[in-house]
Every structure is written in C-alpha cells, then in structure tokens.
C-alpha positions as semicolon CSV with decimal commas, in nm:
position;residue;x (nm);y (nm);z (nm)
1;M;0,006;0,014;0,006
2;A;0,111;0,345;-0,057
3;Q;0,227;0,559;0,195
4;P;-0,036;0,769;0,330
5;H;0,183;1,142;0,359
6;L;0,239;1,046;-0,023
7;I;-0,128;0,977;-0,134
8;K;-0,237;1,327;0,070
9;L;0,040;1,547;-0,036
10;V;-0,100;1,448;-0,428
11;I;-0,428;1,516;-0,318
12;I;-0,333;1,829;-0,206
13;V;-0,150;1,941;-0,493
14;I;-0,453;1,842;-0,729
15;L;-0,662;2,050;-0,539
16;L;-0,426;2,344;-0,581
17;I;-0,381;2,303;-0,930
18;I;-0,767;2,321;-0,957
19;I;-0,800;2,647;-0,767
20;Q;-0,566;2,799;-0,907
21;I;-0,744;2,717;-1,264
22;C;-1,064;2,846;-1,141
23;L;-0,907;3,170;-1,013
24;E;-0,738;3,219;-1,332
25;S;-1,058;3,164;-1,525
26;L;-1,239;3,365;-1,321
27;Y;-0,966;3,692;-1,326
28;A;-0,953;3,674;-1,680
29;S;-1,321;3,640;-1,751
30;R;-1,340;3,956;-1,549
31;K;-1,070;4,140;-1,653
32;S;-1,188;4,149;-2,022
33;E;-1,512;4,278;-1,990
34;G;-1,538;4,629;-2,088
35;T;-1,154;4,645;-2,205
36;V;-1,043;4,977;-2,359
37;M;-0,783;4,933;-2,621
38;K;-0,628;5,129;-2,875
39;S;-0,681;5,006;-3,224
40;T;-0,333;4,924;-3,431
41;E;-0,230;4,880;-3,762
42;S;-0,212;4,500;-3,714
43;N;-0,573;4,494;-3,632
44;I;-0,671;4,524;-4,018
45;T;-0,997;4,707;-3,958
46;R;-1,100;4,972;-4,254
47;R;-1,274;5,117;-3,959
48;P;-1,004;5,352;-3,778
49;C;-1,170;5,514;-3,459
50;G;-0,893;5,548;-3,208
51;D;-1,030;5,411;-2,851
52;I;-1,239;5,063;-2,883
53;I;-1,421;4,889;-2,633
54;E;-1,446;4,487;-2,649
55;I;-1,801;4,362;-2,658
56;G;-1,751;4,028;-2,727
57;E;-1,506;3,732;-2,658
58;C;-1,282;3,623;-2,930
59;Q;-1,429;3,342;-3,122
60;P;-1,358;3,104;-3,412
61;C;-1,463;3,179;-3,733
62;T;-1,684;2,978;-3,911
63;A;-1,555;2,770;-4,197
64;F;-1,823;3,022;-4,397
65;D;-1,679;3,339;-4,240
66;V;-1,377;3,207;-4,345
67;K;-1,437;3,146;-4,743
68;S;-1,697;3,392;-4,756
69;R;-1,419;3,686;-4,650
70;A;-1,735;3,832;-4,531
71;I;-1,563;3,961;-4,239
72;Q;-1,193;4,069;-4,303
73;A;-1,066;3,997;-3,923
74;C;-1,125;3,614;-4,071
75;T;-0,875;3,578;-4,297
76;I;-0,587;3,708;-4,035
77;N;-0,603;3,386;-3,813
78;G;-0,964;3,244;-3,820
79;N;-1,048;3,449;-3,501
80;K;-1,278;3,725;-3,439
81;Q;-1,384;3,954;-3,170
82;L;-1,705;4,227;-3,133
83;V;-1,562;4,548;-3,076
84;K;-1,697;4,922;-3,086
85;C;-1,566;5,273;-3,164
86;R;-1,566;5,449;-2,829
87;K;-1,671;5,763;-3,029
88;S;-1,845;5,667;-3,338
89;K;-2,063;5,351;-3,147
90;Q;-1,967;5,174;-3,458
91;K;-1,954;4,799;-3,416
92;F;-1,742;4,615;-3,598
93;Y;-1,499;4,259;-3,588
94;K;-1,140;4,283;-3,516
95;S;-0,888;3,999;-3,530
96;C;-0,775;3,831;-3,176
97;L;-0,521;3,569;-3,135
98;I;-0,652;3,339;-2,847
99;V;-0,990;3,199;-2,800
100;P;-1,020;3,121;-2,443
101;W;-1,242;2,838;-2,419
102;I;-1,019;2,649;-2,659
103;A;-0,727;2,733;-2,468
104;E;-0,881;2,612;-2,163
105;R;-0,970;2,303;-2,328
106;N;-0,634;2,287;-2,486
107;Y;-0,474;2,326;-2,134
108;W;-0,738;2,033;-1,976
109;I;-0,606;1,797;-2,244
110;F;-0,266;1,873;-2,142
111;Q;-0,321;1,805;-1,812
112;V;-0,511;1,508;-1,830
113;F;-0,241;1,371;-2,069
114;M;0,006;1,463;-1,803
115;L;-0,155;1,311;-1,534
116;I;-0,207;0,942;-1,764
117;V;0,169;1,019;-1,783
118;A;0,238;1,040;-1,410
119;I;0,043;0,788;-1,251
120;P;0,178;0,494;-1,417
121;S;0,554;0,695;-1,390
122;W;0,505;0,698;-1,003
123;A;0,358;0,334;-0,978
124;T;0,658;0,218;-1,148
125;V;0,888;0,412;-0,945
126;W;0,695;0,299;-0,594
127;I;0,685;-0,081;-0,732
128;R;1,048;-0,054;-0,807
129;R;1,164;0,068;-0,447
130;R;0,965;-0,156;-0,290
131;R;1,160;-0,443;-0,471
132;L;1,485;-0,289;-0,457
133;E;1,399;-0,235;-0,032
134;E;1,272;-0,613;-0,013
135;Q;1,611;-0,701;-0,190
136;A;1,797;-0,524;0,052
137;R;1,618;-0,635;0,373
138;R;1,681;-0,983;0,197
139;R;2,068;-0,912;0,191
140;V;2,114;-0,789;0,530
141;Q;1,865;-1,106;0,694
142;R;2,116;-1,340;0,493
143;Q;2,422;-1,195;0,617
144;I;2,305;-1,206;1,021
145;D;2,206;-1,523;0,978
146;D;2,566;-1,616;0,835
147;I;2,685;-1,485;1,123
148;L;2,483;-1,647;1,356
C-alpha cells in the first residue's frame, strides 16, 4: 500500500492546481469585460477610430466566414472579436489571437495527458523502490544468518 502522507500530498497538489485554474479563469473573464484598447494597424480594420471597447469574447470564425471573406478579421488568423468605437459607437469585428475556451480546453487536455503519464510513472517508481528495499532487507537478513 502507498504511504498515506504521499497520497495526501498528491491530493493537495491536485486540489491546488484546480483552485489555481478556477481563480485564473475567473480573473481572466472579469479582466476582459469592457476593456478599452487602442486600435492598431495589426487589427486590419477599415474603420480606424482610435479607442475601441471590447463587446464580445474572441471566437473562432466559421468555415463560411473564412471562405466568403465576409468578415475581414477572419482572414488573418481565423478568430474574430466584436468591438465598437468609443466615439462613433460603430460595431465591427477585429482579429484576435487566442480563443479563451479553446485555450482552456487545450490546457485541460494537456493536464489529463500529464496525469495519465504521471500515475503509471509514479507506480513504476514505487514498485521498483519496494522491490529494491525487499532485496536489501533479504541481503541484510542473509548476512545476519551467516554470522549466527
């Protein structure tokens, strides 16, 4: 059986990771609400308007949006975000780099994969250590029996 303190440590680490992810997700969603940004040339919008306000989150473009080129922001990297000009209140899409829910999904896929790799690795090391300790105990026992 595994050592109880080691199991408790693993559970605590997993809980801390989950708490950290929840806090980061909560902080990121609150931070992005109503953010005011300067529009830059890299956004490639035909509506230069100075300050822009983010209305929606970054979303992946549909296949139709990319093929039809109806939304110019979709041609850059396949993602779009609804924004509006601060002064003129005109709404349009700008290109964005990372879709939050896709990034979070990829993060969880990575974490699950690492857990799948870590558990058998830990079990292998634990079993090997037990065998080596048993071999060492037998050697010491043989040496003691030889002396007596």
